[in-house]
ZABAGU-748623 format. One record per residue (C-alpha): x, y, z; residue number from 1; residue in one letter. Coordinates in nm, 3 decimals, padded with zeros to 5 digits. Example, Ala and Ser with C-alpha at 12.3 -4.5 7.8 and 13.67 -1.06 7.14 Angstrom:
2
VEXFI        px        py        pz   num   residuo
VEXFI    01.230   -00.450    00.780     1         A
VEXFI    01.367   -00.106    00.714     2         S
This chain:
412
VEXFI        px        py        pz   num   residuo
VEXFI   -01.331   -13.357   -05.067     1         M
VEXFI   -00.960   -13.347   -04.998     2         A
VEXFI   -00.815   -13.006   -04.929     3         G
VEXFI   -01.135   -12.850   -04.797     4         T
VEXFI   -01.223   -12.747   -04.444     5         T
VEXFI   -01.571   -12.839   -04.330     6         P
VEXFI   -01.786   -12.545   -04.224     7         A
VEXFI   -01.868   -12.506   -03.857     8         T
VEXFI   -02.205   -12.670   -03.796     9         T
VEXFI   -02.441   -12.685   -03.500    10         P
VEXFI   -02.329   -12.947   -03.252    11         G
VEXFI   -01.956   -12.895   -03.289    12         T
VEXFI   -01.765   -12.816   -02.968    13         P
VEXFI   -01.701   -12.458   -03.078    14         R
VEXFI   -02.069   -12.389   -03.143    15         V
VEXFI   -02.177   -12.557   -02.819    16         L
VEXFI   -01.923   -12.352   -02.623    17         R
VEXFI   -02.049   -12.034   -02.788    18         A
VEXFI   -02.409   -12.124   -02.701    19         M
VEXFI   -02.316   -12.192   -02.339    20         N
VEXFI   -02.113   -11.871   -02.323    21         D
VEXFI   -02.405   -11.666   -02.448    22         R
VEXFI   -02.646   -11.834   -02.207    23         A
VEXFI   -02.416   -11.748   -01.917    24         A
VEXFI   -02.370   -11.390   -02.034    25         L
VEXFI   -02.747   -11.341   -02.065    26         D
VEXFI   -02.793   -11.478   -01.713    27         L
VEXFI   -02.533   -11.239   -01.578    28         L
VEXFI   -02.709   -10.950   -01.754    29         L
VEXFI   -03.035   -11.054   -01.590    30         E
VEXFI   -02.903   -11.121   -01.239    31         H
VEXFI   -02.611   -10.879   -01.209    32         G
VEXFI   -02.373   -11.112   -01.025    33         T
VEXFI   -02.362   -11.491   -00.999    34         L
VEXFI   -02.133   -11.748   -00.843    35         S
VEXFI   -01.980   -12.037   -01.037    36         R
VEXFI   -02.221   -12.273   -00.864    37         T
VEXFI   -02.524   -12.063   -00.956    38         K
VEXFI   -02.412   -12.032   -01.318    39         V
VEXFI   -02.385   -12.410   -01.331    40         G
VEXFI   -02.732   -12.460   -01.185    41         K
VEXFI   -02.901   -12.206   -01.410    42         L
VEXFI   -02.734   -12.331   -01.729    43         T
VEXFI   -02.749   -12.699   -01.642    44         G
VEXFI   -02.372   -12.730   -01.680    45         L
VEXFI   -02.150   -12.926   -01.447    46         S
VEXFI   -01.937   -12.732   -01.199    47         K
VEXFI   -01.612   -12.802   -01.389    48         P
VEXFI   -01.769   -12.694   -01.719    49         T
VEXFI   -01.915   -12.379   -01.560    50         A
VEXFI   -01.574   -12.299   -01.410    51         S
VEXFI   -01.404   -12.341   -01.747    52         Q
VEXFI   -01.668   -12.124   -01.910    53         L
VEXFI   -01.619   -11.839   -01.663    54         L
VEXFI   -01.240   -11.858   -01.694    55         V
VEXFI   -01.278   -11.839   -02.072    56         R
VEXFI   -01.512   -11.539   -02.051    57         L
VEXFI   -01.284   -11.365   -01.802    58         E
VEXFI   -00.983   -11.413   -02.029    59         E
VEXFI   -01.189   -11.272   -02.318    60         A
VEXFI   -01.261   -10.960   -02.111    61         G
VEXFI   -01.636   -11.023   -02.103    62         L
VEXFI   -01.676   -11.095   -01.731    63         V
VEXFI   -01.496   -10.981   -01.419    64         V
VEXFI   -01.462   -11.126   -01.072    65         A
VEXFI   -01.639   -10.897   -00.826    66         T
VEXFI   -01.577   -11.056   -00.486    67         G
VEXFI   -01.704   -11.354   -00.295    68         T
VEXFI   -02.029   -11.464   -00.137    69         T
VEXFI   -02.030   -11.340    00.222    70         E
VEXFI   -01.929   -11.606    00.470    71         G
VEXFI   -01.835   -11.866    00.209    72         R
VEXFI   -01.468   -11.949    00.143    73         P
VEXFI   -01.322   -12.115   -00.165    74         G
VEXFI   -01.349   -12.081   -00.546    75         P
VEXFI   -01.717   -12.174   -00.551    76         S
VEXFI   -01.793   -11.854   -00.358    77         A
VEXFI   -01.637   -11.629   -00.623    78         Q
VEXFI   -01.888   -11.390   -00.781    79         L
VEXFI   -01.881   -11.282   -01.144    80         Y
VEXFI   -02.043   -11.000   -01.338    81         A
VEXFI   -02.045   -10.869   -01.693    82         I
VEXFI   -01.748   -10.642   -01.763    83         N
VEXFI   -01.924   -10.305   -01.820    84         P
VEXFI   -01.641   -10.182   -02.041    85         G
VEXFI   -01.668   -10.472   -02.286    86         A
VEXFI   -01.875   -10.256   -02.519    87         G
VEXFI   -02.071   -09.933   -02.549    88         H
VEXFI   -02.379   -09.827   -02.743    89         A
VEXFI   -02.536   -09.487   -02.805    90         A
VEXFI   -02.877   -09.343   -02.877    91         G
VEXFI   -03.008   -09.009   -03.002    92         L
VEXFI   -03.354   -08.858   -02.948    93         D
VEXFI   -03.411   -08.591   -03.213    94         V
VEXFI   -03.682   -08.322   -03.196    95         T
VEXFI   -03.713   -07.984   -03.374    96         P
VEXFI   -03.583   -07.815   -03.058    97         Q
VEXFI   -03.289   -08.034   -02.952    98         R
VEXFI   -03.092   -08.356   -02.983    99         I
VEXFI   -03.053   -08.558   -02.666   100         R
VEXFI   -02.770   -08.813   -02.670   101         A
VEXFI   -02.669   -09.090   -02.430   102         A
VEXFI   -02.406   -09.363   -02.414   103         V
VEXFI   -02.460   -09.687   -02.220   104         A
VEXFI   -02.215   -09.959   -02.127   105         D
VEXFI   -02.281   -10.319   -02.225   106         I
VEXFI   -02.490   -10.378   -01.909   107         T
VEXFI   -02.730   -10.102   -02.008   108         G
VEXFI   -02.613   -09.848   -01.750   109         A
VEXFI   -02.608   -09.494   -01.888   110         V
VEXFI   -02.254   -09.358   -01.849   111         V
VEXFI   -02.273   -09.032   -02.044   112         G
VEXFI   -02.541   -08.785   -02.154   113         E
VEXFI   -02.548   -08.464   -02.352   114         Y
VEXFI   -02.817   -08.230   -02.486   115         E
VEXFI   -02.764   -08.004   -02.787   116         L
VEXFI   -03.008   -07.721   -02.846   117         E
VEXFI   -03.084   -07.704   -03.219   118         T
VEXFI   -03.355   -07.438   -03.233   119         R
VEXFI   -03.209   -07.140   -03.417   120         G
VEXFI   -02.909   -07.339   -03.547   121         R
VEXFI   -03.030   -07.399   -03.902   122         R
VEXFI   -02.695   -07.279   -04.037   123         S
VEXFI   -02.534   -07.583   -03.872   124         T
VEXFI   -02.568   -07.900   -04.078   125         S
VEXFI   -02.762   -08.195   -03.941   126         V
VEXFI   -02.450   -08.411   -03.970   127         V
VEXFI   -02.259   -08.165   -03.752   128         R
VEXFI   -02.543   -08.154   -03.500   129         Q
VEXFI   -02.548   -08.535   -03.476   130         V
VEXFI   -02.172   -08.568   -03.435   131         T
VEXFI   -02.158   -08.282   -03.181   132         D
VEXFI   -02.435   -08.435   -02.968   133         A
VEXFI   -02.283   -08.782   -02.983   134         L
VEXFI   -01.934   -08.654   -02.910   135         D
VEXFI   -02.068   -08.465   -02.606   136         G
VEXFI   -02.222   -08.782   -02.462   137         A
VEXFI   -01.908   -08.985   -02.534   138         A
VEXFI   -01.688   -08.729   -02.361   139         K
VEXFI   -01.924   -08.723   -02.063   140         A
VEXFI   -01.866   -09.100   -02.040   141         A
VEXFI   -01.487   -09.060   -02.065   142         G
VEXFI   -01.489   -09.217   -02.413   143         L
VEXFI   -01.420   -09.126   -02.772   144         T
VEXFI   -01.651   -09.187   -03.066   145         L
VEXFI   -01.428   -09.478   -03.166   146         A
VEXFI   -01.524   -09.653   -02.839   147         D
VEXFI   -01.893   -09.663   -02.932   148         V
VEXFI   -01.988   -09.986   -03.111   149         H
VEXFI   -02.328   -09.885   -03.246   150         R
VEXFI   -02.569   -09.591   -03.264   151         L
VEXFI   -02.948   -09.572   -03.303   152         V
VEXFI   -03.104   -09.239   -03.401   153         I
VEXFI   -03.468   -09.175   -03.317   154         G
VEXFI   -03.660   -08.909   -03.511   155         T
VEXFI   -04.022   -08.819   -03.577   156         P
VEXFI   -04.148   -08.971   -03.901   157         G
VEXFI   -03.953   -09.243   -04.081   158         A
VEXFI   -03.693   -09.276   -04.352   159         F
VEXFI   -03.850   -09.429   -04.662   160         D
VEXFI   -03.634   -09.731   -04.750   161         P
VEXFI   -03.703   -09.678   -05.122   162         A
VEXFI   -03.590   -09.314   -05.138   163         T
VEXFI   -03.379   -09.258   -04.827   164         G
VEXFI   -03.582   -08.948   -04.746   165         R
VEXFI   -03.747   -08.868   -04.416   166         L
VEXFI   -04.126   -08.879   -04.445   167         R
VEXFI   -04.415   -08.783   -04.213   168         Y
VEXFI   -04.205   -08.519   -04.030   169         A
VEXFI   -04.213   -08.193   -04.224   170         S
VEXFI   -04.159   -08.007   -03.894   171         H
VEXFI   -03.801   -08.141   -03.856   172         L
VEXFI   -03.581   -07.890   -04.040   173         P
VEXFI   -03.271   -08.006   -04.224   174         G
VEXFI   -03.348   -08.378   -04.211   175         W
VEXFI   -03.507   -08.425   -04.554   176         H
VEXFI   -03.206   -08.445   -04.783   177         S
VEXFI   -03.190   -08.757   -05.001   178         A
VEXFI   -02.815   -08.780   -04.925   179         T
VEXFI   -02.840   -08.736   -04.548   180         L
VEXFI   -02.799   -09.104   -04.459   181         L
VEXFI   -02.490   -09.135   -04.680   182         D
VEXFI   -02.344   -08.820   -04.524   183         E
VEXFI   -02.403   -08.957   -04.174   184         L
VEXFI   -02.245   -09.290   -04.268   185         A
VEXFI   -01.936   -09.106   -04.393   186         A
VEXFI   -01.909   -08.894   -04.078   187         A
VEXFI   -01.975   -09.157   -03.809   188         L
VEXFI   -01.709   -09.411   -03.709   189         P
VEXFI   -01.964   -09.672   -03.600   190         M
VEXFI   -02.258   -09.850   -03.767   191         P
VEXFI   -02.585   -09.667   -03.712   192         F
VEXFI   -02.954   -09.727   -03.758   193         E
VEXFI   -03.244   -09.486   -03.764   194         Y
VEXFI   -03.588   -09.548   -03.620   195         E
VEXFI   -03.914   -09.367   -03.570   196         N
VEXFI   -03.928   -09.212   -03.223   197         D
VEXFI   -04.261   -09.372   -03.125   198         V
VEXFI   -04.134   -09.711   -03.242   199         N
VEXFI   -03.846   -09.666   -02.999   200         L
VEXFI   -04.089   -09.592   -02.717   201         V
VEXFI   -04.250   -09.926   -02.802   202         A
VEXFI   -03.908   -10.093   -02.785   203         V
VEXFI   -03.853   -09.945   -02.440   204         A
VEXFI   -04.193   -10.065   -02.319   205         E
VEXFI   -04.137   -10.410   -02.472   206         Q
VEXFI   -03.793   -10.456   -02.313   207         R
VEXFI   -03.839   -10.273   -01.984   208         L
VEXFI   -04.199   -10.165   -01.930   209         G
VEXFI   -04.568   -10.240   -01.956   210         A
VEXFI   -04.542   -10.457   -02.269   211         A
VEXFI   -04.286   -10.705   -02.134   212         R
VEXFI   -04.399   -11.056   -02.220   213         G
VEXFI   -04.641   -10.935   -02.490   214         H
VEXFI   -04.578   -11.019   -02.856   215         R
VEXFI   -04.869   -10.828   -03.009   216         D
VEXFI   -04.945   -10.476   -02.894   217         F
VEXFI   -05.013   -10.123   -03.009   218         V
VEXFI   -04.865   -09.816   -02.844   219         L
VEXFI   -05.040   -09.479   -02.864   220         L
VEXFI   -04.815   -09.178   -02.801   221         W
VEXFI   -04.928   -08.820   -02.736   222         N
VEXFI   -04.685   -08.544   -02.655   223         E
VEXFI   -04.575   -08.292   -02.919   224         E
VEXFI   -04.771   -08.498   -03.170   225         G
VEXFI   -05.002   -08.798   -03.181   226         L
VEXFI   -04.851   -09.121   -03.313   227         G
VEXFI   -04.849   -09.495   -03.271   228         G
VEXFI   -04.634   -09.806   -03.296   229         A
VEXFI   -04.732   -10.158   -03.392   230         V
VEXFI   -04.562   -10.475   -03.267   231         V
VEXFI   -04.668   -10.805   -03.426   232         I
VEXFI   -04.515   -11.136   -03.328   233         G
VEXFI   -04.266   -10.956   -03.108   234         G
VEXFI   -04.130   -10.743   -03.394   235         R
VEXFI   -04.193   -10.384   -03.493   236         L
VEXFI   -04.416   -10.351   -03.798   237         H
VEXFI   -04.289   -10.051   -03.996   238         R
VEXFI   -04.491   -10.078   -04.317   239         G
VEXFI   -04.385   -10.044   -04.680   240         F
VEXFI   -04.267   -09.681   -04.649   241         T
VEXFI   -04.200   -09.680   -04.275   242         G
VEXFI   -04.535   -09.517   -04.207   243         G
VEXFI   -04.707   -09.787   -04.001   244         A
VEXFI   -04.834   -09.628   -03.681   245         G
VEXFI   -04.868   -09.273   -03.817   246         E
VEXFI   -05.216   -09.261   -03.669   247         V
VEXFI   -05.219   -08.883   -03.629   248         G
VEXFI   -05.314   -08.870   -04.000   249         F
VEXFI   -05.611   -09.107   -03.946   250         L
VEXFI   -05.951   -08.965   -04.053   251         P
VEXFI   -06.193   -08.994   -03.762   252         V
VEXFI   -06.555   -08.894   -03.690   253         P
VEXFI   -06.598   -08.551   -03.537   254         G
VEXFI   -06.332   -08.374   -03.745   255         T
VEXFI   -06.333   -08.229   -04.098   256         P
VEXFI   -06.187   -08.454   -04.366   257         L
VEXFI   -05.832   -08.328   -04.412   258         M
VEXFI   -05.643   -08.353   -04.739   259         R
VEXFI   -05.273   -08.318   -04.819   260         Q
VEXFI   -05.208   -08.437   -04.466   261         V
VEXFI   -04.830   -08.477   -04.502   262         T
VEXFI   -04.799   -08.109   -04.592   263         K
VEXFI   -05.002   -08.000   -04.290   264         S
VEXFI   -04.826   -08.266   -04.074   265         N
VEXFI   -05.157   -08.364   -03.919   266         G
VEXFI   -05.489   -08.529   -03.974   267         G
VEXFI   -05.823   -08.604   -03.816   268         G
VEXFI   -05.704   -08.798   -03.511   269         F
VEXFI   -05.437   -08.535   -03.439   270         Q
VEXFI   -05.702   -08.262   -03.460   271         E
VEXFI   -05.939   -08.457   -03.235   272         L
VEXFI   -05.706   -08.583   -02.962   273         A
VEXFI   -05.362   -08.426   -03.001   274         G
VEXFI   -05.223   -08.252   -02.695   275         A
VEXFI   -05.272   -07.914   -02.864   276         Q
VEXFI   -05.653   -07.943   -02.845   277         V
VEXFI   -05.669   -07.988   -02.468   278         L
VEXFI   -05.642   -07.618   -02.366   279         P
VEXFI   -05.927   -07.517   -02.598   280         G
VEXFI   -06.138   -07.815   -02.492   281         L
VEXFI   -06.082   -07.726   -02.127   282         A
VEXFI   -06.196   -07.368   -02.182   283         R
VEXFI   -06.508   -07.487   -02.366   284         D
VEXFI   -06.596   -07.709   -02.069   285         L
VEXFI   -06.547   -07.428   -01.816   286         G
VEXFI   -06.222   -07.547   -01.658   287         V
VEXFI   -06.076   -07.248   -01.471   288         P
VEXFI   -05.717   -07.125   -01.496   289         D
VEXFI   -05.632   -07.313   -01.814   290         V
VEXFI   -05.309   -07.121   -01.849   291         G
VEXFI   -05.092   -07.056   -02.151   292         S
VEXFI   -04.753   -07.158   -02.275   293         G
VEXFI   -04.607   -07.455   -02.463   294         H
VEXFI   -04.910   -07.677   -02.523   295         Y
VEXFI   -04.764   -08.011   -02.411   296         P
VEXFI   -04.685   -07.860   -02.071   297         D
VEXFI   -05.032   -07.705   -02.042   298         V
VEXFI   -05.190   -08.035   -02.149   299         A
VEXFI   -04.994   -08.224   -01.885   300         V
VEXFI   -05.103   -07.986   -01.610   301         E
VEXFI   -05.466   -08.008   -01.721   302         L
VEXFI   -05.460   -08.388   -01.719   303         M
VEXFI   -05.296   -08.398   -01.377   304         E
VEXFI   -05.564   -08.167   -01.237   305         R
VEXFI   -05.838   -08.371   -01.403   306         A
VEXFI   -05.700   -08.695   -01.259   307         A
VEXFI   -05.700   -08.545   -00.910   308         R
VEXFI   -06.057   -08.422   -00.963   309         A
VEXFI   -06.164   -08.776   -01.049   310         A
VEXFI   -06.057   -08.880   -00.700   311         E
VEXFI   -06.309   -08.633   -00.551   312         S
VEXFI   -06.631   -08.717   -00.737   313         P
VEXFI   -06.853   -08.548   -00.477   314         A
VEXFI   -06.700   -08.201   -00.525   315         D
VEXFI   -06.921   -08.010   -00.772   316         P
VEXFI   -06.658   -07.741   -00.828   317         A
VEXFI   -06.436   -08.002   -00.992   318         L
VEXFI   -06.700   -08.126   -01.238   319         Q
VEXFI   -06.549   -07.937   -01.538   320         P
VEXFI   -06.221   -08.119   -01.478   321         H
VEXFI   -06.401   -08.454   -01.474   322         R
VEXFI   -06.586   -08.355   -01.791   323         D
VEXFI   -06.251   -08.284   -01.954   324         L
VEXFI   -06.128   -08.629   -01.859   325         L
VEXFI   -06.441   -08.788   -02.006   326         D
VEXFI   -06.422   -08.587   -02.329   327         A
VEXFI   -06.054   -08.660   -02.380   328         Y
VEXFI   -06.105   -09.031   -02.314   329         A
VEXFI   -06.377   -09.038   -02.581   330         T
VEXFI   -06.148   -08.860   -02.828   331         A
VEXFI   -05.865   -09.107   -02.769   332         L
VEXFI   -06.097   -09.408   -02.790   333         A
VEXFI   -06.250   -09.281   -03.116   334         T
VEXFI   -05.920   -09.313   -03.300   335         G
VEXFI   -05.813   -09.626   -03.117   336         L
VEXFI   -06.134   -09.799   -03.224   337         A
VEXFI   -06.020   -09.794   -03.587   338         S
VEXFI   -05.672   -09.915   -03.494   339         V
VEXFI   -05.787   -10.213   -03.287   340         V
VEXFI   -06.055   -10.305   -03.540   341         A
VEXFI   -05.781   -10.366   -03.798   342         V
VEXFI   -05.507   -10.511   -03.577   343         L
VEXFI   -05.695   -10.678   -03.288   344         D
VEXFI   -05.394   -10.645   -03.055   345         P
VEXFI   -05.352   -10.823   -02.725   346         E
VEXFI   -05.257   -10.498   -02.552   347         L
VEXFI   -05.270   -10.121   -02.602   348         V
VEXFI   -05.007   -09.915   -02.419   349         V
VEXFI   -05.095   -09.549   -02.360   350         L
VEXFI   -04.781   -09.334   -02.360   351         A
VEXFI   -04.661   -08.974   -02.378   352         G
VEXFI   -04.694   -08.711   -02.109   353         R
VEXFI   -05.027   -08.574   -02.232   354         A
VEXFI   -05.179   -08.918   -02.173   355         I
VEXFI   -04.990   -09.062   -01.878   356         T
VEXFI   -05.057   -08.747   -01.675   357         A
VEXFI   -05.421   -08.861   -01.667   358         G
VEXFI   -05.318   -09.175   -01.481   359         G
VEXFI   -05.559   -09.453   -01.392   360         E
VEXFI   -05.871   -09.231   -01.413   361         P
VEXFI   -05.799   -09.160   -01.781   362         L
VEXFI   -05.693   -09.518   -01.859   363         R
VEXFI   -06.014   -09.658   -01.710   364         A
VEXFI   -06.228   -09.414   -01.908   365         R
VEXFI   -06.050   -09.491   -02.236   366         V
VEXFI   -06.091   -09.864   -02.167   367         Q
VEXFI   -06.463   -09.821   -02.104   368         A
VEXFI   -06.514   -09.606   -02.414   369         E
VEXFI   -06.314   -09.843   -02.635   370         L
VEXFI   -06.527   -10.132   -02.514   371         T
VEXFI   -06.831   -09.944   -02.642   372         E
VEXFI   -06.677   -09.841   -02.976   373         L
VEXFI   -06.482   -10.148   -03.096   374         A
VEXFI   -06.550   -10.520   -03.118   375         A
VEXFI   -06.197   -10.631   -03.012   376         P
VEXFI   -06.134   -10.591   -02.639   377         R
VEXFI   -05.761   -10.539   -02.585   378         P
VEXFI   -05.625   -10.468   -02.241   379         R
VEXFI   -05.513   -10.108   -02.188   380         L
VEXFI   -05.211   -10.017   -01.974   381         L
VEXFI   -05.031   -09.692   -01.905   382         M
VEXFI   -04.667   -09.682   -02.017   383         A
VEXFI   -04.421   -09.738   -01.734   384         S
VEXFI   -04.099   -09.608   -01.897   385         V
VEXFI   -04.156   -09.240   -01.823   386         R
VEXFI   -03.804   -09.091   -01.825   387         E
VEXFI   -03.668   -09.024   -02.177   388         D
VEXFI   -03.854   -09.319   -02.334   389         P
VEXFI   -03.739   -09.243   -02.691   390         V
VEXFI   -03.376   -09.228   -02.581   391         L
VEXFI   -03.415   -09.541   -02.367   392         R
VEXFI   -03.561   -09.727   -02.663   393         G
VEXFI   -03.275   -09.611   -02.886   394         A
VEXFI   -03.023   -09.738   -02.631   395         L
VEXFI   -03.202   -10.071   -02.592   396         E
VEXFI   -03.205   -10.118   -02.968   397         S
VEXFI   -02.837   -10.027   -03.003   398         A
VEXFI   -02.745   -10.248   -02.706   399         L
VEXFI   -02.916   -10.552   -02.857   400         A
VEXFI   -02.701   -10.529   -03.169   401         A
VEXFI   -02.387   -10.448   -02.969   402         T
VEXFI   -02.433   -10.751   -02.746   403         R
VEXFI   -02.478   -10.978   -03.047   404         E
VEXFI   -02.140   -10.856   -03.173   405         E
VEXFI   -01.947   -10.838   -02.847   406         V
VEXFI   -02.084   -11.159   -02.693   407         F
VEXFI   -02.020   -11.372   -03.002   408         D
VEXFI   -01.739   -11.605   -02.888   409         T
VEXFI   -01.780   -11.860   -03.167   410         S
VEXFI   -01.475   -11.728   -03.355   411         A
VEXFI   -01.250   -11.695   -03.052   412         R
């Protein structure tokens, strides 16, 4: 019709340029630096087209020239990289004791971190705690909050999309107001998303760790609490109320049937295999010097000692430690058997310090026990993102959305 402008459709020069631009940017993210010639080869573009593409991206502030290939003169030797300052994303890892915040540049490099102790600060609003933690990380990066494109907040439990309230995390004080999300939206200058902390560990393992290349997997997490995450078809499965993966509430053999589980913030699987049971189990099995203190730390030490004992099977003095490893593997496999019977995943990733401290000896025992208890036979792997996995997952999630926004050149 006269007087109308046709919509941009696939196949137009603008769309094709945008697709080529994004392909080149993704390659630069993957490889770090590339020459014009290499960009052309990897994208299948001619040298002139690759050169034009890189000039266009440089003018848009998305790539920067970083030098030349050693020993090679001329324009074809020029190296290019993503401009780290093209965008920034932030993540928060929230626990009852503290909020840990980090800011990453568009390449994924962490450029600022901050930790805010929240224990004993109940008089300070949650909104203030979030903005203080985020502002601290931004300042550490030499930025302001306005420089951060997107934020992902990781918490225990999950916000019910129907009510806006946090569920499955009664131990997180101050986070249960029905108006909290609206208050955060009013206080933060950037778009934000919230996500269950264990789901974010799964994101980290999917993007960077043991689950790379896997589209269907379950992650079992054990640290302060026992929880899980479910990935189906490459996407997180959150469930109708956000409670998919809350396996700590799962009734299991060997424990009393618990009722009103959300009020007690625990259930059968938590009581059978949560990190808090390991000190008592170790004492029952005659493990010496169990120690006292914060139970996740004690659990980690016990699992480390048990893993070392498994490497010396001939030493009778270490038998109680090996018994602990066996008993804990059976407890973990008991709950996992129900999970894999329903989901039949390709892979199970074992995560959280109370599990990963047991290393390969624990993984092998859980694998053997699960083979006996469940018909599906998924592969079991230990998590490989060990440093701040919740925070790393939050950053990866925020970066994915930030890159979609910043790298979109279709309207330029």
